[in-house]
N, C-alpha and C positions, 0 to 999 in steps of 0.2 A: 425408486431408489431411496434408501433411508439416509439419515444424515451422516452416519459413520462411513457408509460406503462412499458417499460423496466426498468426505474428507480425504479418504484414501485415493479416490480418483484424482483430486486436485493435486495431491502430492506426487502421484504417479506422473501427471503432466509436468510438474515442476522438475522431477527427476529426469524426465525425457529432455527437458530443456538443458539441464546440466550436462547430460551425455552428449547432446548435440554440440555444445560449446567445446567439449573435450575432443571432439572429432574435427573441429574446424581449425584450419591453420591460419587463416587470415581473419582477424577480428576487426579489421579496419572499416572505414566509411563504405557504405553500400553503393554510393554514387546515385541513388534514387531520390533521396530526400535529405535535406540538411539536418544533421544531428542523428541520422539513422546509420547503424553499423551492420556489417555482415553478421555479427553475432546476434543482433536483434532478429534478423530474418531467419537464421537457422533455428533459434529458440522458438520463434513463432510457428514455423512449420511443425516442429516436434510437439508443441502444446496443442495445436489445432488437430493434429492426428489423434491424440488421446481423447480430447473433449468431443471432437466430431464423431468419432467411432461410438462414443457413449450417448450420442443424440442430443447434446447440449447446443443451444444457440450461443454464439460468441460475438462479442464486440472486442476486437483487439486493437491495441495502439498501432500495430504494424500493418495489419491487413484489413481492418474495418469489420463489417458485419458479415456473419455467416449464419444461415438459418439451420436449425436442428429440428428434431422430431419431438423433443420433450418441451414442456412448458417451463423451461429453466433457461436463464440467460447468464452467461459467464462474462464478466468484465475482466479483461486479461491484459496485463503488462508482462509480456514474455520475459523481458529483462528490465527491471526497474533499476536505474543507476547504470545504464549501459556506457555512459561516458566514463564513469569510474572503472568499469570492467575493461574498457579499451585502454585506459591510461594506467592500469595496474593498481588502482586504488581499491583496497579490499572491502568494498561495501556495495553489493548488488544482489538482487533477488529475483524470483518469479513471484508475481502477486496476482491472485485470482479471487474474485468475489462472485458468488452465485446468488442471483435474485430469483425468487418465485413470485406468485401473485400477491404475497403479503409483504414483499420487500426483501431486504438482504437476509439470506438464510445461512450461508456458510462462507467464511473467509479463510484463505490460506496464504501464508507468505513463507517462502523457503529462502533462507540465507545461503547463497551458494559458496560463500567463503568459509563460514564457520560450520555449516551443515545444520544449523538450528532450524526447527520447524515450529512456526506459530500458526495457531488456528483458533477459530471461534465458531460456535453454533448458536444461532438465535435462541435466546432464553435459557441457555445452558452454561455459558461461561466461556473463558478463554484459556488457552494452554500454550506453553512453550515446551517442546519435546515431551509432551504428555503430562507435565506438571501444571497445576493451576497457577495462574499469574494474577497480579493485581498491581495498581499504580502506587506511587509514593504517597506520602501524606502531606506533601508540600502545599501550602496555601498562601505563601507570601512571595511575590515576584522577586523581591530583593534577595531571596535565598534560592531561587529556581535556576536550574540549568535548562535552557529552552532550545529546541531544535528549530531551525528556520529554513524556509525556502525563499530565495530572493536576497536582496541586499537591504539591510535596515537603513532608512534615511536618517534616523536619529537613534540615540541609545534606547535599547529596549526597556531598561530599568531592571533587567534580570541580573542575577549574580554573574552568570556566564551564559554564552550561547554557542551553538554549533551549527554549521551548515555542511551537512554530510552528503547531500546529493542523492539520497535514496529515500523518498517519502514513505514508502511502505515499511521499511525497517525503522525509520525514525518514529513512526506512529506505534509500531510494536514496542519500541523502547519506552514510550510513554506508558503503554499497557503494562509493562513489567517493571516499571519504576526506575529504569536506567536514565531516562530523561524525565523531567517534571512537566514539560509541555512541548507542543509543536504548533507552528503556525506559519502560513505564508505572510511575508511582509512586503510593504510597498505595493507595487503593481503585480506581484507574483500570484499565480493561481495554479490549480492542478486540474488535470483531466480525471474522470471517474476511475479509470483503470489505475491511476497513480495511487489513489487514496482509499478506495472503497474497502478493500480487504483489511488494511491496517485500521481504518476507522471502525469497522465492525469489531475487530479484535479489541480496540480501545473501549468501545461501548460495552462489550460483554465482560471486559475485565473490571469495569466499574469506574473508568475514567470519565471525566466530563467531555462532551463532544458537541460542537455546534458549527454552523456555517457562519462566517464572519459577517455576512450581510443578511442572514436569516433565510437563505434559500435552502431548498431540499438537497440533501447530499446524495440521496439514493436514486439518482437519475439513471436512465437506461440508454442515453444517447451521449454523443461526444459534445458536452458543454463543460466549460470550466467552472470551478467552484473554489472557495477558500476555506478548507476545513481547519478548525481550531480544536486541539485536544489538550486537556490539562488534567493533572492528577486529582484535583479536588474542584468542587463547584466554585469555591471562593477564588481560586486561581484562574479558572475559566472566565469568570465574570470580570476580573481585573484585565485580562488579556483582551476580551471583547470590548471593554470600555475604552481601553487605550488605543486599540488598533482597528476599531470599526471604521469603515469608510463612510 
């Protein structure tokens, strides 16, 4: 499978998730796990069907690990921002990052409200709806608009901040310059399916990217990390210095 075919496969899986939501009458709590919704399970089934038929191994937030026939692993959040979706807040996505034996290869994030499609291919760049994207030039925290996960214990020092509840799209917003930075604050952290696709899109767009405590972001198991993305190296260093544990 070449990279372009893989991109289309990931967006086909994302579209299947969108269709599954459209066919679902009850988007409410699943009753199986706190914070999980029926919409999560419906999207998960749809995404797994597409990726599984293509032979990819999968680690999904909703259903765990699934073994495929190809040496490719997809880290999948069938619906990132599912609480937003359930409550009618218009920011949720499907987020998929595929890793090969060299690390992250292709990342795809589909915004199910606007229909925008973000993707990145290792070493080739990042795109939104087929157009190349890049971050802002902000290098000063006092002028930055920063997306956060969690509750700040003290002022961030930024001009403004946003807590939007969808890490994949917030990272894509750093990649295309809509936000200047993104980070988990306080005790907040993310699972790999939450951030990996968006992080690869940031990295390939030219944004700065790091893990707050220096750990590897490109893990293949369910462990939490604290990814930090920023428009410029200068802004990234400021955030890491101020918010490192």
